[in-house]
mmCIF file of the C-alpha atoms, coordinates in Angstrom:
data_MODEL
# 
_entry.id   MODEL 
# 
loop_
_atom_site.group_PDB 
_atom_site.id 
_atom_site.type_symbol 
_atom_site.label_atom_id 
_atom_site.label_alt_id 
_atom_site.label_comp_id 
_atom_site.label_asym_id 
_atom_site.label_entity_id 
_atom_site.label_seq_id 
_atom_site.pdbx_PDB_ins_code 
_atom_site.Cartn_x 
_atom_site.Cartn_y 
_atom_site.Cartn_z 
_atom_site.occupancy 
_atom_site.B_iso_or_equiv 
_atom_site.pdbx_formal_charge 
_atom_site.auth_seq_id 
_atom_site.auth_comp_id 
_atom_site.auth_asym_id 
_atom_site.auth_atom_id 
_atom_site.pdbx_PDB_model_num 
ATOM 1   C CA . MET A 1 1   ? 35.882  25.916  11.696 1.00 0.00 ? 1   MET A CA 1 
ATOM 2   C CA . THR A 1 2   ? 38.900  23.442  11.980 1.00 0.00 ? 2   THR A CA 1 
ATOM 3   C CA . ALA A 1 3   ? 39.481  20.273  13.350 1.00 0.00 ? 3   ALA A CA 1 
ATOM 4   C CA . GLY A 1 4   ? 41.519  17.258  14.201 1.00 0.00 ? 4   GLY A CA 1 
ATOM 5   C CA . ALA A 1 5   ? 41.885  13.806  15.609 1.00 0.00 ? 5   ALA A CA 1 
ATOM 6   C CA . SER A 1 6   ? 44.147  11.519  16.873 1.00 0.00 ? 6   SER A CA 1 
ATOM 7   C CA . PRO A 1 7   ? 43.526  7.562   18.005 1.00 0.00 ? 7   PRO A CA 1 
ATOM 8   C CA . ILE A 1 8   ? 45.943  6.687   20.945 1.00 0.00 ? 8   ILE A CA 1 
ATOM 9   C CA . ARG A 1 9   ? 46.172  3.206   22.267 1.00 0.00 ? 9   ARG A CA 1 
ATOM 10  C CA . CYS A 1 10  ? 45.476  3.468   26.266 1.00 0.00 ? 10  CYS A CA 1 
ATOM 11  C CA . SER A 1 11  ? 48.767  0.684   26.748 1.00 0.00 ? 11  SER A CA 1 
ATOM 12  C CA . SER A 1 12  ? 50.579  -2.024  24.383 1.00 0.00 ? 12  SER A CA 1 
ATOM 13  C CA . LYS A 1 13  ? 48.707  -4.377  26.436 1.00 0.00 ? 13  LYS A CA 1 
ATOM 14  C CA . SER A 1 14  ? 44.928  -3.088  27.039 1.00 0.00 ? 14  SER A CA 1 
ATOM 15  C CA . PRO A 1 15  ? 42.791  -3.924  24.435 1.00 0.00 ? 15  PRO A CA 1 
ATOM 16  C CA . CYS A 1 16  ? 41.125  -0.062  24.577 1.00 0.00 ? 16  CYS A CA 1 
ATOM 17  C CA . ARG A 1 17  ? 41.817  3.039   22.364 1.00 0.00 ? 17  ARG A CA 1 
ATOM 18  C CA . ARG A 1 18  ? 41.027  6.396   23.095 1.00 0.00 ? 18  ARG A CA 1 
ATOM 19  C CA . LYS A 1 19  ? 40.253  9.397   20.407 1.00 0.00 ? 19  LYS A CA 1 
ATOM 20  C CA . SER A 1 20  ? 40.019  12.854  20.654 1.00 0.00 ? 20  SER A CA 1 
ATOM 21  C CA . ARG A 1 21  ? 38.856  15.658  18.481 1.00 0.00 ? 21  ARG A CA 1 
ATOM 22  C CA . ASN A 1 22  ? 39.428  19.214  18.331 1.00 0.00 ? 22  ASN A CA 1 
ATOM 23  C CA . GLU A 1 23  ? 37.563  21.276  16.549 1.00 0.00 ? 23  GLU A CA 1 
ATOM 24  C CA . HIS A 1 24  ? 38.085  24.977  16.610 1.00 0.00 ? 24  HIS A CA 1 
ATOM 25  C CA . TYR A 1 25  ? 35.036  27.582  16.027 1.00 0.00 ? 25  TYR A CA 1 
ATOM 26  C CA . ARG A 1 26  ? 35.237  31.265  14.773 1.00 0.00 ? 26  ARG A CA 1 
ATOM 27  C CA . ASP A 1 27  ? 31.945  31.649  17.093 1.00 0.00 ? 27  ASP A CA 1 
ATOM 28  C CA . PHE A 1 28  ? 31.938  29.375  19.359 1.00 0.00 ? 28  PHE A CA 1 
ATOM 29  C CA . GLY A 1 29  ? 35.946  28.933  20.366 1.00 0.00 ? 29  GLY A CA 1 
ATOM 30  C CA . GLN A 1 30  ? 37.618  25.397  20.831 1.00 0.00 ? 30  GLN A CA 1 
ATOM 31  C CA . THR A 1 31  ? 36.111  22.198  22.080 1.00 0.00 ? 31  THR A CA 1 
ATOM 32  C CA . THR A 1 32  ? 37.740  19.078  22.668 1.00 0.00 ? 32  THR A CA 1 
ATOM 33  C CA . LYS A 1 33  ? 35.616  15.541  22.746 1.00 0.00 ? 33  LYS A CA 1 
ATOM 34  C CA . PRO A 1 34  ? 36.912  12.394  23.921 1.00 0.00 ? 34  PRO A CA 1 
ATOM 35  C CA . LYS A 1 35  ? 36.173  8.973   22.532 1.00 0.00 ? 35  LYS A CA 1 
ATOM 36  C CA . LEU A 1 36  ? 36.825  5.835   24.619 1.00 0.00 ? 36  LEU A CA 1 
ATOM 37  C CA . SER A 1 37  ? 36.120  2.173   23.599 1.00 0.00 ? 37  SER A CA 1 
ATOM 38  C CA . ALA A 1 38  ? 37.551  -1.333  24.340 1.00 0.00 ? 38  ALA A CA 1 
ATOM 39  C CA . LYS A 1 39  ? 36.960  -4.786  23.186 1.00 0.00 ? 39  LYS A CA 1 
ATOM 40  C CA . LEU A 1 40  ? 37.712  -7.568  25.396 1.00 0.00 ? 40  LEU A CA 1 
ATOM 41  C CA . ARG A 1 41  ? 37.492  -11.216 23.970 1.00 0.00 ? 41  ARG A CA 1 
ATOM 42  C CA . LEU A 1 42  ? 36.625  -13.755 26.762 1.00 0.00 ? 42  LEU A CA 1 
ATOM 43  C CA . PRO A 1 43  ? 38.306  -17.473 26.622 1.00 0.00 ? 43  PRO A CA 1 
ATOM 44  C CA . ALA A 1 44  ? 36.377  -19.508 24.460 1.00 0.00 ? 44  ALA A CA 1 
ATOM 45  C CA . THR A 1 45  ? 34.569  -22.587 24.899 1.00 0.00 ? 45  THR A CA 1 
ATOM 46  C CA . LYS A 1 46  ? 33.251  -25.588 22.527 1.00 0.00 ? 46  LYS A CA 1 
ATOM 47  C CA . VAL A 1 47  ? 29.701  -24.136 22.492 1.00 0.00 ? 47  VAL A CA 1 
ATOM 48  C CA . VAL A 1 48  ? 30.718  -20.434 21.929 1.00 0.00 ? 48  VAL A CA 1 
ATOM 49  C CA . THR A 1 49  ? 32.676  -17.463 21.815 1.00 0.00 ? 49  THR A CA 1 
ATOM 50  C CA . VAL A 1 50  ? 32.108  -14.244 23.292 1.00 0.00 ? 50  VAL A CA 1 
ATOM 51  C CA . MET A 1 51  ? 33.847  -10.623 22.785 1.00 0.00 ? 51  MET A CA 1 
ATOM 52  C CA . LEU A 1 52  ? 32.581  -8.174  24.805 1.00 0.00 ? 52  LEU A CA 1 
ATOM 53  C CA . ARG A 1 53  ? 32.396  -4.355  23.711 1.00 0.00 ? 53  ARG A CA 1 
ATOM 54  C CA . GLY A 1 54  ? 31.946  -0.971  24.759 1.00 0.00 ? 54  GLY A CA 1 
ATOM 55  C CA . SER A 1 55  ? 32.325  2.797   24.377 1.00 0.00 ? 55  SER A CA 1 
ATOM 56  C CA . TYR A 1 56  ? 31.690  6.559   25.414 1.00 0.00 ? 56  TYR A CA 1 
ATOM 57  C CA . SER A 1 57  ? 32.330  9.876   23.699 1.00 0.00 ? 57  SER A CA 1 
ATOM 58  C CA . LEU A 1 58  ? 31.203  13.059  24.008 1.00 0.00 ? 58  LEU A CA 1 
ATOM 59  C CA . SER A 1 59  ? 29.744  15.235  20.564 1.00 0.00 ? 59  SER A CA 1 
ATOM 60  C CA . PHE A 1 60  ? 29.405  18.819  19.706 1.00 0.00 ? 60  PHE A CA 1 
ATOM 61  C CA . LYS A 1 61  ? 27.953  20.320  16.914 1.00 0.00 ? 61  LYS A CA 1 
ATOM 62  C CA . ALA A 1 62  ? 27.583  23.920  16.211 1.00 0.00 ? 62  ALA A CA 1 
ATOM 63  C CA . PRO A 1 63  ? 24.689  25.993  14.435 1.00 0.00 ? 63  PRO A CA 1 
ATOM 64  C CA . ASP A 1 64  ? 25.111  26.007  10.868 1.00 0.00 ? 64  ASP A CA 1 
ATOM 65  C CA . LEU A 1 65  ? 24.866  29.734  9.433  1.00 0.00 ? 65  LEU A CA 1 
ATOM 66  C CA . GLY A 1 66  ? 21.206  29.460  8.136  1.00 0.00 ? 66  GLY A CA 1 
ATOM 67  C CA . GLU A 1 67  ? 20.303  28.455  11.670 1.00 0.00 ? 67  GLU A CA 1 
ATOM 68  C CA . LEU A 1 68  ? 22.261  31.507  13.406 1.00 0.00 ? 68  LEU A CA 1 
ATOM 69  C CA . HIS A 1 69  ? 21.600  34.281  11.322 1.00 0.00 ? 69  HIS A CA 1 
ATOM 70  C CA . GLN A 1 70  ? 18.833  33.567  8.424  1.00 0.00 ? 70  GLN A CA 1 
ATOM 71  C CA . LYS A 1 71  ? 16.507  36.887  8.427  1.00 0.00 ? 71  LYS A CA 1 
ATOM 72  C CA . GLN A 1 72  ? 13.567  36.348  10.341 1.00 0.00 ? 72  GLN A CA 1 
ATOM 73  C CA . ILE A 1 73  ? 10.202  37.451  8.552  1.00 0.00 ? 73  ILE A CA 1 
ATOM 74  C CA . TRP A 1 74  ? 6.218   36.734  9.019  1.00 0.00 ? 74  TRP A CA 1 
ATOM 75  C CA . ALA A 1 75  ? 4.414   33.749  6.829  1.00 0.00 ? 75  ALA A CA 1 
ATOM 76  C CA . ILE A 1 76  ? 1.588   32.756  6.758  1.00 0.00 ? 76  ILE A CA 1 
ATOM 77  C CA . THR A 1 77  ? 0.944   28.800  6.930  1.00 0.00 ? 77  THR A CA 1 
ATOM 78  C CA . THR A 1 78  ? -0.153  26.994  3.515  1.00 0.00 ? 78  THR A CA 1 
ATOM 79  C CA . GLY A 1 79  ? -2.432  24.821  5.707  1.00 0.00 ? 79  GLY A CA 1 
ATOM 80  C CA . THR A 1 80  ? -5.152  25.316  7.940  1.00 0.00 ? 80  THR A CA 1 
ATOM 81  C CA . PHE A 1 81  ? -5.566  24.062  11.645 1.00 0.00 ? 81  PHE A CA 1 
ATOM 82  C CA . VAL A 1 82  ? -7.887  23.633  13.852 1.00 0.00 ? 82  VAL A CA 1 
ATOM 83  C CA . ASP A 1 83  ? -7.213  25.567  17.559 1.00 0.00 ? 83  ASP A CA 1 
ATOM 84  C CA . PRO A 1 84  ? -7.832  23.015  19.870 1.00 0.00 ? 84  PRO A CA 1 
ATOM 85  C CA . LEU A 1 85  ? -8.839  25.473  22.325 1.00 0.00 ? 85  LEU A CA 1 
ATOM 86  C CA . ARG A 1 86  ? -11.274 27.107  20.035 1.00 0.00 ? 86  ARG A CA 1 
ATOM 87  C CA . SER A 1 87  ? -12.469 24.629  17.913 1.00 0.00 ? 87  SER A CA 1 
ATOM 88  C CA . GLN A 1 88  ? -15.549 27.053  17.372 1.00 0.00 ? 88  GLN A CA 1 
ATOM 89  C CA . ASP A 1 89  ? -13.253 29.230  15.138 1.00 0.00 ? 89  ASP A CA 1 
ATOM 90  C CA . GLY A 1 90  ? -12.800 26.410  12.647 1.00 0.00 ? 90  GLY A CA 1 
ATOM 91  C CA . ALA A 1 91  ? -9.621  25.774  10.759 1.00 0.00 ? 91  ALA A CA 1 
ATOM 92  C CA . ARG A 1 92  ? -7.705  28.386  9.655  1.00 0.00 ? 92  ARG A CA 1 
ATOM 93  C CA . GLN A 1 93  ? -4.135  29.585  8.636  1.00 0.00 ? 93  GLN A CA 1 
ATOM 94  C CA . ILE A 1 94  ? -1.893  30.436  11.562 1.00 0.00 ? 94  ILE A CA 1 
ATOM 95  C CA . ARG A 1 95  ? 0.534   33.598  11.353 1.00 0.00 ? 95  ARG A CA 1 
ATOM 96  C CA . GLY A 1 96  ? 4.369   32.712  12.274 1.00 0.00 ? 96  GLY A CA 1 
ATOM 97  C CA . LEU A 1 97  ? 7.598   34.008  12.785 1.00 0.00 ? 97  LEU A CA 1 
ATOM 98  C CA . LEU A 1 98  ? 10.195  31.924  10.494 1.00 0.00 ? 98  LEU A CA 1 
ATOM 99  C CA . GLY A 1 99  ? 13.798  32.628  10.446 1.00 0.00 ? 99  GLY A CA 1 
ATOM 100 C CA . GLY A 1 100 ? 17.313  32.047  12.368 1.00 0.00 ? 100 GLY A CA 1 
ATOM 101 C CA . ASN A 1 101 ? 18.579  33.262  16.002 1.00 0.00 ? 101 ASN A CA 1 
ATOM 102 C CA . PRO A 1 102 ? 21.365  34.599  16.770 1.00 0.00 ? 102 PRO A CA 1 
ATOM 103 C CA . ASN A 1 103 ? 21.269  33.489  20.488 1.00 0.00 ? 103 ASN A CA 1 
ATOM 104 C CA . LEU A 1 104 ? 21.428  29.500  19.337 1.00 0.00 ? 104 LEU A CA 1 
ATOM 105 C CA . GLN A 1 105 ? 24.130  27.132  21.522 1.00 0.00 ? 105 GLN A CA 1 
ATOM 106 C CA . PRO A 1 106 ? 25.754  24.084  20.225 1.00 0.00 ? 106 PRO A CA 1 
ATOM 107 C CA . GLU A 1 107 ? 24.410  20.657  20.891 1.00 0.00 ? 107 GLU A CA 1 
ATOM 108 C CA . GLU A 1 108 ? 26.033  18.797  23.125 1.00 0.00 ? 108 GLU A CA 1 
ATOM 109 C CA . GLY A 1 109 ? 25.952  14.888  23.705 1.00 0.00 ? 109 GLY A CA 1 
ATOM 110 C CA . LYS A 1 110 ? 27.133  11.941  24.907 1.00 0.00 ? 110 LYS A CA 1 
ATOM 111 C CA . VAL A 1 111 ? 26.553  8.381   23.858 1.00 0.00 ? 111 VAL A CA 1 
ATOM 112 C CA . GLN A 1 112 ? 27.604  4.930   25.727 1.00 0.00 ? 112 GLN A CA 1 
ATOM 113 C CA . TYR A 1 113 ? 27.376  1.772   24.368 1.00 0.00 ? 113 TYR A CA 1 
ATOM 114 C CA . ALA A 1 114 ? 27.943  -1.895  25.813 1.00 0.00 ? 114 ALA A CA 1 
ATOM 115 C CA . GLY A 1 115 ? 27.515  -5.194  24.031 1.00 0.00 ? 115 GLY A CA 1 
ATOM 116 C CA . ALA A 1 116 ? 28.570  -8.433  23.014 1.00 0.00 ? 116 ALA A CA 1 
ATOM 117 C CA . VAL A 1 117 ? 29.306  -10.198 20.087 1.00 0.00 ? 117 VAL A CA 1 
ATOM 118 C CA . LEU A 1 118 ? 28.584  -14.018 19.998 1.00 0.00 ? 118 LEU A CA 1 
ATOM 119 C CA . GLU A 1 119 ? 29.859  -16.400 17.941 1.00 0.00 ? 119 GLU A CA 1 
ATOM 120 C CA . LEU A 1 120 ? 28.971  -20.505 17.491 1.00 0.00 ? 120 LEU A CA 1 
ATOM 121 C CA . PRO A 1 121 ? 32.443  -22.700 16.316 1.00 0.00 ? 121 PRO A CA 1 
ATOM 122 C CA . ALA A 1 122 ? 29.613  -25.498 15.620 1.00 0.00 ? 122 ALA A CA 1 
ATOM 123 C CA . ILE A 1 123 ? 28.041  -23.228 12.406 1.00 0.00 ? 123 ILE A CA 1 
ATOM 124 C CA . LYS A 1 124 ? 31.139  -21.023 10.889 1.00 0.00 ? 124 LYS A CA 1 
ATOM 125 C CA . GLY A 1 125 ? 29.894  -18.121 9.865  1.00 0.00 ? 125 GLY A CA 1 
ATOM 126 C CA . LEU A 1 126 ? 27.338  -17.133 12.319 1.00 0.00 ? 126 LEU A CA 1 
ATOM 127 C CA . SER A 1 127 ? 27.660  -14.437 14.639 1.00 0.00 ? 127 SER A CA 1 
ATOM 128 C CA . PHE A 1 128 ? 25.081  -12.903 17.001 1.00 0.00 ? 128 PHE A CA 1 
ATOM 129 C CA . THR A 1 129 ? 25.275  -9.079  18.162 1.00 0.00 ? 129 THR A CA 1 
ATOM 130 C CA . VAL A 1 130 ? 23.528  -7.507  21.140 1.00 0.00 ? 130 VAL A CA 1 
ATOM 131 C CA . ASP A 1 131 ? 24.450  -3.761  22.304 1.00 0.00 ? 131 ASP A CA 1 
ATOM 132 C CA . PHE A 1 132 ? 22.697  -1.437  24.795 1.00 0.00 ? 132 PHE A CA 1 
ATOM 133 C CA . LEU A 1 133 ? 22.835  1.884   23.801 1.00 0.00 ? 133 LEU A CA 1 
ATOM 134 C CA . ASP A 1 134 ? 22.335  5.548   25.926 1.00 0.00 ? 134 ASP A CA 1 
ATOM 135 C CA . ILE A 1 135 ? 22.357  8.500   23.455 1.00 0.00 ? 135 ILE A CA 1 
ATOM 136 C CA . LYS A 1 136 ? 21.206  12.050  25.102 1.00 0.00 ? 136 LYS A CA 1 
ATOM 137 C CA . ILE A 1 137 ? 21.623  15.460  23.265 1.00 0.00 ? 137 ILE A CA 1 
ATOM 138 C CA . ASP A 1 138 ? 21.769  18.611  24.949 1.00 0.00 ? 138 ASP A CA 1 
ATOM 139 C CA . HIS A 1 139 ? 20.429  22.023  23.633 1.00 0.00 ? 139 HIS A CA 1 
ATOM 140 C CA . LEU A 1 140 ? 18.557  20.174  20.996 1.00 0.00 ? 140 LEU A CA 1 
ATOM 141 C CA . ILE A 1 141 ? 18.323  22.632  17.665 1.00 0.00 ? 141 ILE A CA 1 
ATOM 142 C CA . GLN A 1 142 ? 15.039  22.593  15.582 1.00 0.00 ? 142 GLN A CA 1 
ATOM 143 C CA . VAL A 1 143 ? 12.111  24.293  14.801 1.00 0.00 ? 143 VAL A CA 1 
ATOM 144 C CA . LEU A 1 144 ? 8.641   22.934  15.746 1.00 0.00 ? 144 LEU A CA 1 
ATOM 145 C CA . ASP A 1 145 ? 5.617   23.167  13.304 1.00 0.00 ? 145 ASP A CA 1 
ATOM 146 C CA . VAL A 1 146 ? 2.177   24.645  13.983 1.00 0.00 ? 146 VAL A CA 1 
ATOM 147 C CA . GLY A 1 147 ? 0.766   20.895  13.342 1.00 0.00 ? 147 GLY A CA 1 
ATOM 148 C CA . PHE A 1 148 ? 2.774   19.351  16.911 1.00 0.00 ? 148 PHE A CA 1 
ATOM 149 C CA . LEU A 1 149 ? 2.943   22.690  18.717 1.00 0.00 ? 149 LEU A CA 1 
ATOM 150 C CA . LEU A 1 150 ? -0.948  23.490  18.822 1.00 0.00 ? 150 LEU A CA 1 
ATOM 151 C CA . PRO A 1 151 ? -2.286  19.841  20.135 1.00 0.00 ? 151 PRO A CA 1 
ATOM 152 C CA . THR A 1 152 ? -2.384  19.157  23.907 1.00 0.00 ? 152 THR A CA 1 
ATOM 153 C CA . GLU A 1 153 ? 1.513   17.449  23.728 1.00 0.00 ? 153 GLU A CA 1 
ATOM 154 C CA . GLY A 1 154 ? 2.521   20.749  22.006 1.00 0.00 ? 154 GLY A CA 1 
ATOM 155 C CA . ARG A 1 155 ? 1.213   23.119  24.680 1.00 0.00 ? 155 ARG A CA 1 
ATOM 156 C CA . ARG A 1 156 ? 2.605   21.089  27.260 1.00 0.00 ? 156 ARG A CA 1 
ATOM 157 C CA . LEU A 1 157 ? 6.084   21.243  26.465 1.00 0.00 ? 157 LEU A CA 1 
ATOM 158 C CA . PHE A 1 158 ? 6.442   24.227  25.155 1.00 0.00 ? 158 PHE A CA 1 
ATOM 159 C CA . PRO A 1 159 ? 3.389   26.639  26.534 1.00 0.00 ? 159 PRO A CA 1 
ATOM 160 C CA . ASN A 1 160 ? 5.443   30.102  24.970 1.00 0.00 ? 160 ASN A CA 1 
ATOM 161 C CA . ALA A 1 161 ? 5.761   28.886  21.613 1.00 0.00 ? 161 ALA A CA 1 
ATOM 162 C CA . VAL A 1 162 ? 2.103   29.715  20.578 1.00 0.00 ? 162 VAL A CA 1 
ATOM 163 C CA . VAL A 1 163 ? 1.416   33.574  21.217 1.00 0.00 ? 163 VAL A CA 1 
ATOM 164 C CA . ARG A 1 164 ? -2.605  34.314  21.671 1.00 0.00 ? 164 ARG A CA 1 
ATOM 165 C CA . ASP A 1 165 ? -4.474  37.454  21.627 1.00 0.00 ? 165 ASP A CA 1 
ATOM 166 C CA . ASN A 1 166 ? -5.927  37.405  25.321 1.00 0.00 ? 166 ASN A CA 1 
ATOM 167 C CA . SER A 1 167 ? -7.458  41.196  25.561 1.00 0.00 ? 167 SER A CA 1 
ATOM 168 C CA . ARG A 1 168 ? -10.535 40.032  25.452 1.00 0.00 ? 168 ARG A CA 1 
ATOM 169 C CA . GLU A 1 169 ? -10.913 36.478  26.955 1.00 0.00 ? 169 GLU A CA 1 
ATOM 170 C CA . SER A 1 170 ? -8.610  34.579  28.197 1.00 0.00 ? 170 SER A CA 1 
ATOM 171 C CA . ARG A 1 171 ? -7.974  31.499  25.601 1.00 0.00 ? 171 ARG A CA 1 
ATOM 172 C CA . GLY A 1 172 ? -8.086  33.894  22.604 1.00 0.00 ? 172 GLY A CA 1 
ATOM 173 C CA . PRO A 1 173 ? -6.949  33.360  19.129 1.00 0.00 ? 173 PRO A CA 1 
ATOM 174 C CA . VAL A 1 174 ? -3.763  32.746  18.188 1.00 0.00 ? 174 VAL A CA 1 
ATOM 175 C CA . SER A 1 175 ? -2.090  35.948  17.197 1.00 0.00 ? 175 SER A CA 1 
ATOM 176 C CA . PHE A 1 176 ? 1.153   33.759  16.148 1.00 0.00 ? 176 PHE A CA 1 
ATOM 177 C CA . VAL A 1 177 ? 3.234   30.915  16.200 1.00 0.00 ? 177 VAL A CA 1 
ATOM 178 C CA . TYR A 1 178 ? 7.499   30.936  17.023 1.00 0.00 ? 178 TYR A CA 1 
ATOM 179 C CA . GLY A 1 179 ? 8.777   28.676  14.239 1.00 0.00 ? 179 GLY A CA 1 
ATOM 180 C CA . ILE A 1 180 ? 12.335  30.196  14.418 1.00 0.00 ? 180 ILE A CA 1 
ATOM 181 C CA . SER A 1 181 ? 15.472  27.956  15.199 1.00 0.00 ? 181 SER A CA 1 
ATOM 182 C CA . GLU A 1 182 ? 15.491  27.062  19.083 1.00 0.00 ? 182 GLU A CA 1 
ATOM 183 C CA . ASN A 1 183 ? 17.689  25.469  21.185 1.00 0.00 ? 183 ASN A CA 1 
ATOM 184 C CA . LEU A 1 184 ? 14.447  23.342  22.446 1.00 0.00 ? 184 LEU A CA 1 
ATOM 185 C CA . GLY A 1 185 ? 15.838  21.889  25.657 1.00 0.00 ? 185 GLY A CA 1 
ATOM 186 C CA . ASP A 1 186 ? 17.126  17.655  26.337 1.00 0.00 ? 186 ASP A CA 1 
ATOM 187 C CA . GLN A 1 187 ? 16.540  14.826  24.230 1.00 0.00 ? 187 GLN A CA 1 
ATOM 188 C CA . LEU A 1 188 ? 17.329  10.819  25.343 1.00 0.00 ? 188 LEU A CA 1 
ATOM 189 C CA . ASP A 1 189 ? 16.981  7.856   23.629 1.00 0.00 ? 189 ASP A CA 1 
ATOM 190 C CA . ARG A 1 190 ? 18.030  4.442   25.227 1.00 0.00 ? 190 ARG A CA 1 
ATOM 191 C CA . GLY A 1 191 ? 17.567  0.582   24.020 1.00 0.00 ? 191 GLY A CA 1 
ATOM 192 C CA . ILE A 1 192 ? 19.105  -2.427  22.802 1.00 0.00 ? 192 ILE A CA 1 
ATOM 193 C CA . ASP A 1 193 ? 20.277  -3.358  19.169 1.00 0.00 ? 193 ASP A CA 1 
ATOM 194 C CA . PHE A 1 194 ? 20.112  -6.983  18.298 1.00 0.00 ? 194 PHE A CA 1 
ATOM 195 C CA . GLY A 1 195 ? 21.976  -8.505  15.215 1.00 0.00 ? 195 GLY A CA 1 
ATOM 196 C CA . MET A 1 196 ? 22.289  -11.689 13.013 1.00 0.00 ? 196 MET A CA 1 
ATOM 197 C CA . ARG A 1 197 ? 24.776  -11.911 10.616 1.00 0.00 ? 197 ARG A CA 1 
ATOM 198 C CA . TYR A 1 198 ? 25.460  -15.428 8.703  1.00 0.00 ? 198 TYR A CA 1 
ATOM 199 C CA . SER A 1 199 ? 28.160  -15.766 6.221  1.00 0.00 ? 199 SER A CA 1 
ATOM 200 C CA . LEU A 1 200 ? 28.003  -18.388 3.749  1.00 0.00 ? 200 LEU A CA 1 
ATOM 201 C CA . PRO A 1 201 ? 31.187  -20.275 2.287  1.00 0.00 ? 201 PRO A CA 1 
ATOM 202 C CA . ARG A 1 202 ? 32.559  -18.458 -0.429 1.00 0.00 ? 202 ARG A CA 1 
ATOM 203 C CA . THR A 1 203 ? 31.500  -20.057 -4.045 1.00 0.00 ? 203 THR A CA 1 
ATOM 204 C CA . ARG A 1 204 ? 31.953  -19.564 -7.580 1.00 0.00 ? 204 ARG A CA 1 
ATOM 205 C CA . LEU A 1 205 ? 29.374  -17.706 -7.405 1.00 0.00 ? 205 LEU A CA 1 
ATOM 206 C CA . GLY A 1 206 ? 31.094  -15.088 -4.754 1.00 0.00 ? 206 GLY A CA 1 
ATOM 207 C CA . SER A 1 207 ? 30.246  -14.480 -1.241 1.00 0.00 ? 207 SER A CA 1 
ATOM 208 C CA . PHE A 1 208 ? 26.650  -14.635 0.212  1.00 0.00 ? 208 PHE A CA 1 
ATOM 209 C CA . THR A 1 209 ? 26.120  -12.669 3.674  1.00 0.00 ? 209 THR A CA 1 
ATOM 210 C CA . PHE A 1 210 ? 22.551  -12.932 5.730  1.00 0.00 ? 210 PHE A CA 1 
ATOM 211 C CA . THR A 1 211 ? 21.780  -10.133 7.897  1.00 0.00 ? 211 THR A CA 1 
ATOM 212 C CA . ALA A 1 212 ? 19.206  -9.295  10.472 1.00 0.00 ? 212 ALA A CA 1 
ATOM 213 C CA . GLU A 1 213 ? 19.101  -6.639  12.556 1.00 0.00 ? 213 GLU A CA 1 
ATOM 214 C CA . ALA A 1 214 ? 16.020  -5.258  15.284 1.00 0.00 ? 214 ALA A CA 1 
ATOM 215 C CA . THR A 1 215 ? 15.963  -2.903  18.059 1.00 0.00 ? 215 THR A CA 1 
ATOM 216 C CA . GLN A 1 216 ? 13.596  -2.893  21.619 1.00 0.00 ? 216 GLN A CA 1 
ATOM 217 C CA . ASN A 1 217 ? 13.359  0.789   22.476 1.00 0.00 ? 217 ASN A CA 1 
ATOM 218 C CA . ILE A 1 218 ? 13.691  1.260   26.240 1.00 0.00 ? 218 ILE A CA 1 
ATOM 219 C CA . LYS A 1 219 ? 12.698  4.491   27.076 1.00 0.00 ? 219 LYS A CA 1 
ATOM 220 C CA . ARG A 1 220 ? 12.509  8.039   24.960 1.00 0.00 ? 220 ARG A CA 1 
ATOM 221 C CA . GLY A 1 221 ? 12.022  11.269  26.224 1.00 0.00 ? 221 GLY A CA 1 
ATOM 222 C CA . SER A 1 222 ? 12.737  14.853  26.447 1.00 0.00 ? 222 SER A CA 1 
ATOM 223 C CA . ASP A 1 223 ? 13.068  18.052  27.805 1.00 0.00 ? 223 ASP A CA 1 
ATOM 224 C CA . SER A 1 224 ? 12.207  21.256  26.855 1.00 0.00 ? 224 SER A CA 1 
ATOM 225 C CA . LYS A 1 225 ? 13.288  23.670  29.368 1.00 0.00 ? 225 LYS A CA 1 
ATOM 226 C CA . GLN A 1 226 ? 10.621  26.453  28.595 1.00 0.00 ? 226 GLN A CA 1 
ATOM 227 C CA . GLY A 1 227 ? 8.419   25.786  31.360 1.00 0.00 ? 227 GLY A CA 1 
ATOM 228 C CA . GLY A 1 228 ? 6.653   22.654  30.627 1.00 0.00 ? 228 GLY A CA 1 
ATOM 229 C CA . ALA A 1 229 ? 6.877   19.400  32.090 1.00 0.00 ? 229 ALA A CA 1 
ATOM 230 C CA . ALA A 1 230 ? 9.424   16.838  30.799 1.00 0.00 ? 230 ALA A CA 1 
ATOM 231 C CA . SER A 1 231 ? 7.913   14.072  27.986 1.00 0.00 ? 231 SER A CA 1 
ATOM 232 C CA . SER A 1 232 ? 9.134   10.339  28.404 1.00 0.00 ? 232 SER A CA 1 
ATOM 233 C CA . THR A 1 233 ? 7.648   7.341   26.856 1.00 0.00 ? 233 THR A CA 1 
ATOM 234 C CA . SER A 1 234 ? 9.248   3.835   27.449 1.00 0.00 ? 234 SER A CA 1 
# 
C-alpha cells in the first residue's frame, strides 16, 4: 500500500481547506478520498464571539492480512450457551467456523460535522463548543460472537449466521456458527458533542486548564444486508 496527502486552500480569501488522500493497494487498486473543512468567524459583540466550523470527508479502510487470509478452522467455544429456541437442551458448547475471508470488501465511510465555538469576552479563557456529528460506515468488517447471534436481536439481524440441523424438526439444534470475518453491512452514528474549556491566567506554578465534555446520541443504527431488518436506536 502506498499513500499520499496534499492540503489545498480553496482560495486566498476563502476560510476553507481541501485535502485529498490517494492510496494504492495491490489487492484493491487505487482510491482517492477528499476532505473539505471550513471555518467562519462571525462579527464579534460585547457579549459573545462565535466561530462556525464544519467538515466533510470520505474514508477507506482495506481489510488486513489476517481478515483476508487467516486459515479457516473449526473450533468449539470455551464457554457454554443456552439456545433460546431450544432451552430444553440446556447450556452447551457451540461449534464454530473461524478464520479469514478472501472475499472481503473494503470499508468505506462518510463523516460530516458542523458546529460552533463560543467565547465570552467578559470571562477570558472560557469557551463552549457544540458540534453535530454524522458518521456512516459501509461494508463494516466484523466478527460476531455466539453470545450475540443466538438471542432474538442477533437472529433478526443475521438470520444466516447460525446453521441448524433441521433434518428431524423445524428448529433443530445448532450445527455451527459462522465466526469468519464478514462485511456485515452499514453502521450509522449521529449525535451532538458538547464541550467547555476554561484556561486560568498563567501563574508561577504553570498553566491550568479545565475541560468538560458530553455527548448526546441522536441515532445509532445498523443494517446487516443479510436478510434481516435494519436495527435503529435513538
